[in-house]
N, C-alpha and C positions, 0 to 999 in steps of 0.2 A: 572447548578448546580441541581444535585438530592436531592431527599427529604430525601435520607435514612440515619440515624443516622452513617453509612459508610463511608459519602463524604468525612470528612476529612482522612482516610486513604486512598480514592481511590485516592485522589488528591495527597498525599504523597508518593503513593507507585510506586517506581521507573517500569518503562515500557519497554519494548522491542517492537518497531512499526516494522513490516514485509511487512507492506502493505499500501505504499504510493507512489502516483506516482507524481514527482516532478513537471509537468507541472500540475498536478491538484491541486498544491498549489498557483497557480497564482490569486493572489487577483484580483477585479475589479479596487483597488486603483493603483496596481502596473500594471496591462494592460496599463491604461490610462497614465502612468508615462511612459512605455515604448513605447508606440505610438507617444509622444511629442519626447522623446530622438531620437528614431530612424525615424521620421519626415514620419509616415504612418498612412492614415487615416483610422480611425474606420469605420466601417459599414454604411453606410446612414439610418439614423432613419425613413427615407420614406421604406426601406426595411425591417427595423427591429427596432421599437422603443424602443424597450430594450436598446440599445445603446446610448441612451439620455443622459445618465449621469451614473455613477459607481452604483448609490444606486439603478436606475430601472435593471441596469444589474443584481445588488444582488438579486433582488427581482425577477427578471426572473428565477436565478438559483432555485428558492424556488419552482418551478412550472414543472421542469422536468416532462415527460411522459414516457419514457422509457430510456432504454441504448444508442440508438441511438440519439435520443433528446439530451442528455448530449454529446455525442460527436461530434455533431454538433457545438456547444458551445466551447468545449474542443480544437479542431483544430484551430477552430477562434483564441483564445488566444494564441495559439503556433506561430501562423505567425508574431508574434509581436516579437519572441525571436530571436535576429541576433546577436550579438556580446557577446563575452566571460563573459564580464560584464553582460550581460542581465541573463544568466544562473545561475552566482552566485550569483546575486542579487535574482532571485527566490529560489534559493535552502537556501541561507543564510536566508531568511524570514521565510521558513519552519521551519528551525532548531532553530531558536529563538524563534518560538511559540512551537514547541515541546518540549523544554527546559521548559519553562515556564507549559506545561503539566505534566511535570516528567519524559520525555524522556532519558533513558542512553544510548540506543542502537538502531540505526535505520538503516534498510536495506531498502534501497529507489530505486524505479523503475525511469526508462526512458527510451522515446521512441526516438533513435538517426533516425531512418527512417523517422519520421514526419517530421524532420527537414533537412537530405540530401535530402527529395524528394523535397523540395524548393529550395534547393540552398545554406544551412548552412552548411559548414565542419562538418563533425564526430570530428575532432581535435577541432572546437569551441567549439561544446557541452560540449565536456570531459573536457577540459580546465577549462570551467567555472563552472562546477559542480564538480570538482575535487577539485579546490580551495574551494568551500563553504565545501567539505568534510572536507577539512582539517583544516578549520578555526573552524566546528563544535568540533572538536577532540581539538585542542588546546586550544579553548577560551571558550567553552561549556562543555567540558569533556563528550563528547555526541561520541562514536565509531560509525563508520558508514562504510556500505557494501553499492557499486554500482550494482544494477541489469539490465543488458541489456535486454528489453524486444521488442520482434517481434510483428511486429503490424498483425493480422490477416486477415483484410481487404487486405493486399497489397499484389501481386505475390510472390510465395515461392522465386523467382530467385532473388527477392530483399531483402529477409530476408537471403539467402546465401551469397548475395555478402557482407553483413552488418555484417556476421557473420566471413566472411574472413578477412575483414579490421579491426575488431575489436580483434581479436584472440591475438596479440600480448601485449595487455591490460590484458589478465588475466592470461599470464606468465613472460612475461619479466618484466612488471611495477607492476602488481599484483594491477591496478586500480580498477579492474572489479571481482566480488565477484561469479557471476553466471548469468544465463539467465531466461528469463520468457517469457509467452505468453500473449496477450493482445489484447484491442480493442473487435470489432463486435465477439459476441460469436456463435450466431444462426448461422447455416450453414456453420461452420468453424472449423469442429472436428480436436483435437490437432494433432492427427496421420499424420497430412500433414505436419507436421515440424519433423517427425519422426528422417531423414535422418541427420538434425543437432544436435538434443536431444541424438544421438547415437554416434556422434563425440564429444560431450561434454562428455557425460558419459566416455568414452574411455579414454579422458583427465584429468577426474577427478575433472570437472567444477560442479558446484552445479546447480541444475534445480528446476524449479517450473513452475506453468501454470495456468492461469484463468481456470477454468472450475467450471460446476454446478451452476452460477449464473443465468442466463437465461436459458443456456442450459440444456440440460438432465442431470440425474445421468450418462448416458454411458459414457458422454463425461469425468466424472472423472476416470472411468474405463479405458476408453483409455488413458489417461494422464500417469497413472500409469503402464499400461501392455507396453505401445508403447513407450510412452518417457519417461520411468522409473524416471520420476519426484519425488524429496524428499520432496515437499510440495503440497499443493493445496491450490489456491487461491480464496475466496469466499466459493465454495463447500456446498452451503448451501441445495443443492439437494441430498447430500448424503444420509440422512434420507429415501430416497425413496428407497434404497435397503441394507436391514440389513445384508445381506450377507456382503457387500463392507463396509459398515461400522464397521463392525465387524474386516475385514482386516486392515482398515486404523487405527483402534486403536492398534491391536498386533503389527502392525509394527511402531509405534509412529509417523506416517504423521501427522507433523503439518497443520492445516487448518488455513488460514489467513483468518478471519471473519471481515467484514465489516458492522456493524450492520443500522446504520443510511444510509449508501451508499445504503443499499437492499430495505429501505422504499423509501427513496428520487427517486429510480427509478422504484418503484412500483413493484420490485420483491415482496414484502410482506407488508401487509397494515399498520401493526406495529411492534415493536420489538420483542415482545411477540410470533410472529408466527414464528420466529426463533428457530432451533434445538439448542437451548444454553442448555437445561435442559438435553436433548435428549442425546447431547453429554459428558455432565459431567456423566450420570450416564452409558453410553454406552464407558466411559474411552478414548473417542477421544480427543485429544490434537488439541488445540485450544488458539489462540491470539485473541486481540482485536486490532482493527487498524482503520485508518481514510479513506483510500484510494483516493478521490479527496477532499481534506477538504474546499478548497477554493469554489467549487461548490456545495459543499453540506454543506456549510454553517456550519462545525460540525470538529473539531481537535479531537484527541482521547480521551481526558479526557471527551469530550461530548457522544463518544461512551462508554466509562465507565459507565457513570452516566445513560445512557439510558439504557444499559444492567440491571444495578442495580435497574432502577425503575418498569423496566418489570418483573424481574426474583427474585428480594429480595435474593440474593446470601450471603451466609456468608464468615466472614473471611477466612475461611479455605477453601471455593471453590476459591477466590478470590488467595490466597495464590497458590492453584495448578494451576490455568490459566496463574501466574506471572513464576511458576517453568517451566511449559510447553512451555511458550513462550522463555525461557532462554533455556532450553534445544533444540527447535526447532532453536536456531540461530546461523550462520552461523561465527560468531566470534569464535576465540579459546577457550580453557577448562579455562584459566589464567582468561582472560576476563568475562567467564560466573561464575567464583566463585567468582569474584568481586561483578557481578551485584546480584547473589544469596544472599550475605551476605548485599546486601544493602535492600533486599526486607524483607530478616529475622531481620534487624534492625527497619526497618520501622513496621513491625507488631508486634514486642516484646512492641515499644514503644507506639503504640496505644492501644493496651492489656492494657499496665502498666496506663495508663492516664483513660482507661475505667474504671477499678478497682477504681481509686481513686473518679470517679464521683460518 
């Protein structure tokens, strides 16, 4: 909970989340449940004392030293997802928490290559996540979009195979909304996946990519120019290049920021170092997101509060951030208008109550 008088408004504010990895919502308690359900042993405590209990594992999550240190545990957690029900339970747990934080629209990443590489069929992954998305819409009123991500650290040929296998779900079944690029950033410039992104662009499929988190600002430029992305995930290095920042602002490219993730992975020492104020002043459109909330022990509301504590934004600033998030979403115009009305209603109600105080 933030200390700002705006906290009640931030809690009530309808939110669009664009940068959340479903596999990154795997809480230690669910990991232990899946290990028992699927009869898979957890790592030995002699190898890693963190696995002594769910609480010691959670404590280890608070001490990541880098992106790769986090990814080590991230991929261990994935190995316990075996059946469609496992994937559904994981995504459903995220959607329930998102609902409590005021999320009304969620565009969620998933990493099918991480599962197919260990023998879990793509059909199993999409069935479980697809069911959870449907439940979120029907039971929670959260509109959803699934974004298939390619893993940078795996060979391009494997990404190409995944792309071919999943293509029907972008068209015939409309299960998937777009493609993304994640995992280890340094040493894996986005242009390596240009061929896939070119095909996606020609087919009218939405495109985003992680760039400028730990990697240099040049990765952002490359993602825009070579992969023709419509969004930039993280993008915190954007202010290293004034001309590029101006271009991103002019083109209304949404940057999906994850403040507490950046702190937990030591990209910055504290939220106040992030270029949020600079983005606001320069007209860069951005949204606030949770990234891998179970591993960073912070969901979207925690990130909103952390930003408010660091920058003391006005209600007008937050309404502008909400509007940018709506405009940058990949839902249709009718859904955007519904969310826009919800945001306006929350702002008006808060202002009326503030006048009465």
